[in-house]
C-alpha positions, 0 to 999 in steps of 0.5 A, spaced: 304 114 536 307 120 533 312 125 537 308 131 535 300 133 535 298 133 528 291 135 526 289 128 524 289 127 532 282 131 532 279 128 526 275 122 529 279 117 526 285 112 528 289 117 531 284 120 535 282 113 538 290 112 539 290 119 543 284 118 547 284 110 548 292 110 549 294 117 552 288 119 556 284 113 558 290 109 558 294 113 563 288 115 567 286 108 569 281 107 574 280 114 575 276 114 569 270 111 569 267 113 562 266 108 556 269 113 551 262 116 549 259 123 548 256 123 555 256 119 561 251 116 566 252 117 573 249 114 579 248 119 584 245 119 591 238 122 592 239 129 594 242 136 592 248 136 587 253 142 586 256 143 579 262 148 576 266 149 570 272 152 568 277 153 563 285 153 564 290 157 560 296 157 564 303 160 561 308 157 562 304 150 562 309 147 566 312 150 573 314 148 580 310 144 584 305 143 578 302 144 571 296 145 567 293 138 569 294 139 576 291 146 576 285 144 572 283 138 577 285 142 583 281 148 581 275 145 579 275 140 586 276 146 590 271 150 587 266 144 589 269 144 596 268 151 598 261 151 596 260 145 602 260 139 596 263 133 596 267 133 589 265 126 586 266 127 578 269 131 573 269 132 565 275 133 562 276 137 555 282 138 551 284 143 546 291 141 543 295 146 538 298 142 532 305 141 534 304 140 541 309 135 544 306 128 545 311 127 551 308 133 554 301 131 553 303 125 556 306 128 562 300 133 563 295 127 563 299 123 568 298 129 572 291 129 571 291 122 574 295 123 580 291 129 582 284 126 581 287 120 585 289 125 591 282 128 591 278 122 590 274 124 584 273 120 578 273 123 570 267 120 567 267 124 560 271 128 556 273 131 549 279 132 545 280 137 539 286 139 535 287 146 532 292 148 527 298 151 529 298 158 531 290 158 533 292 156 541 297 157 546 299 149 546 294 146 550 287 149 553 283 144 558 276 145 560 273 141 566 266 141 569 265 138 576 260 135 580 259 134 587 254 132 592 251 137 597 249 133 603 250 137 609 244 141 612 246 148 611 249 152 606 255 157 606 254 164 604 257 171 604 250 173 606 251 169 613 257 174 616 256 176 623 259 181 627 265 178 631 266 173 625 274 171 624 277 171 617 282 166 616 287 165 611 290 158 610 297 160 607 302 165 604 299 170 599 301 171 592 306 165 591 303 162 585 303 169 581 310 171 583 312 164 581 309 164 574 311 171 573 318 170 575 318 164 570 316 168 565 320 174 566 326 171 568 326 175 575 330 169 579 325 168 584 322 161 582 326 157 586 325 160 592 317 162 591 314 155 589 306 155 586 302 153 592 297 149 587 294 144 591 287 140 592 284 142 598 277 138 599 280 134 604 282 140 609 275 143 607 271 137 609 275 136 616 273 144 617 266 143 616 266 136 620 269 140 626 265 146 626 259 145 621 254 151 621 259 155 625 263 156 618 259 162 614 263 162 608 269 159 604 273 161 598 279 159 594 283 165 593 285 165 586 285 171 580 284 177 584 287 175 590 285 176 597 283 183 596 277 181 591 275 175 595 274 180 601 270 185 598 265 180 595 264 178 602 263 185 605 258 187 599 255 180 599 253 181 607 253 189 607 258 188 613 265 191 614 271 187 614 277 189 618 284 186 617 291 187 620 297 188 616 302 184 621 297 178 621 297 177 613 302 171 611 306 174 606 313 170 604 319 175 604 321 173 597 314 174 595 314 181 598 320 183 595 318 181 588 311 185 589 315 191 591 320 190 585 314 190 580 309 195 584 304 190 585 300 189 592 300 181 594 293 183 597 291 182 589 295 176 587 293 170 585 294 163 589 292 156 587 292 153 594 290 158 599 283 159 602 279 164 606 274 162 611 270 166 615 267 162 622 264 164 628 269 167 634 267 161 638 269 156 632 275 159 630 280 155 634 277 148 632 277 150 625 284 152 625 286 146 629 283 142 623 286 146 618 293 145 621 292 138 620 293 138 613 300 140 610 297 144 604 293 149 610 298 148 616 300 155 616 292 157 617 292 164 621 287 169 623 288 175 619 282 180 621 274 180 623 267 182 621 266 189 625 259 191 627 259 197 621 255 196 615 258 200 609 260 194 605 268 195 605 274 192 607 279 196 611 287 194 613 290 197 619 298 198 618 303 197 623 303 204 624 296 205 626 294 207 619 287 205 616 286 204 609 281 202 604 282 195 601 279 197 594 276 192 589 280 193 583 277 195 577 282 191 572 288 186 573 295 188 576 298 183 572 297 180 565 294 173 565 298 168 568 292 162 568 
């Protein structure tokens, strides 16, 4: 095996076979159940399935608490889980740039394997392409996920009702601040780690604990909590009221955000959930979440009001109430 990715790794010959059979399939081991064919046949139980797909372009590729491989698996698994599905199968497609270090690619595939094992999913099919130097940003990943929908109810923002409680499971904005600090040399990356994590087990425990009392769940990724809640408010034609003092923001993240002139409400996470539950189910939902290290900081940050103007409002410590608007563009350049 060469030390660098070359164009012939994507030509379909011996180098392609080595890359796929040895580095990819060989590393993934028992989490890979495909047969190196163009597609996979998977036996699934009778019932509904959930399908999601996503592409991952992370800068930098490696960071504290993760890398592009971990984000690809965790992000896809989390997208399935927030729909109420039990994640089962993933595909993995790779675009490599000529000159990318094979050792770095090995490290990424190792991370894919570990994260798939943690989530309890199998990788059933994949594809690898190599492009000329300068035609990609080192490595891009694409995943498609399939999960089983076995619960007799559906999660939807349209289900929000007056009095429902809004829960956030971790610090806001840590992932964005960590990556931006690495890119720009801001010095916060040691104190603010990315929160990238697999969350399907925590979500399953919440659904097992309170079932249909969960109205909707969303992972807080690009656009941050402000975007998620605006989508909830618009989808349900309800008003959501937040308390600024209840929002979980790490001190260092708040400092970095202030220095950059950005609002943590709109910063991305990769291991944080927003869950809306009925008021009577909130204590049990919090207890289930706090049983997992990834969601142990779950707190109630607001509630759904009786108004119906499809807006989100934040009450600040002095009592001032302001609108949390839906951003037209992005606060920051693309991070992932």
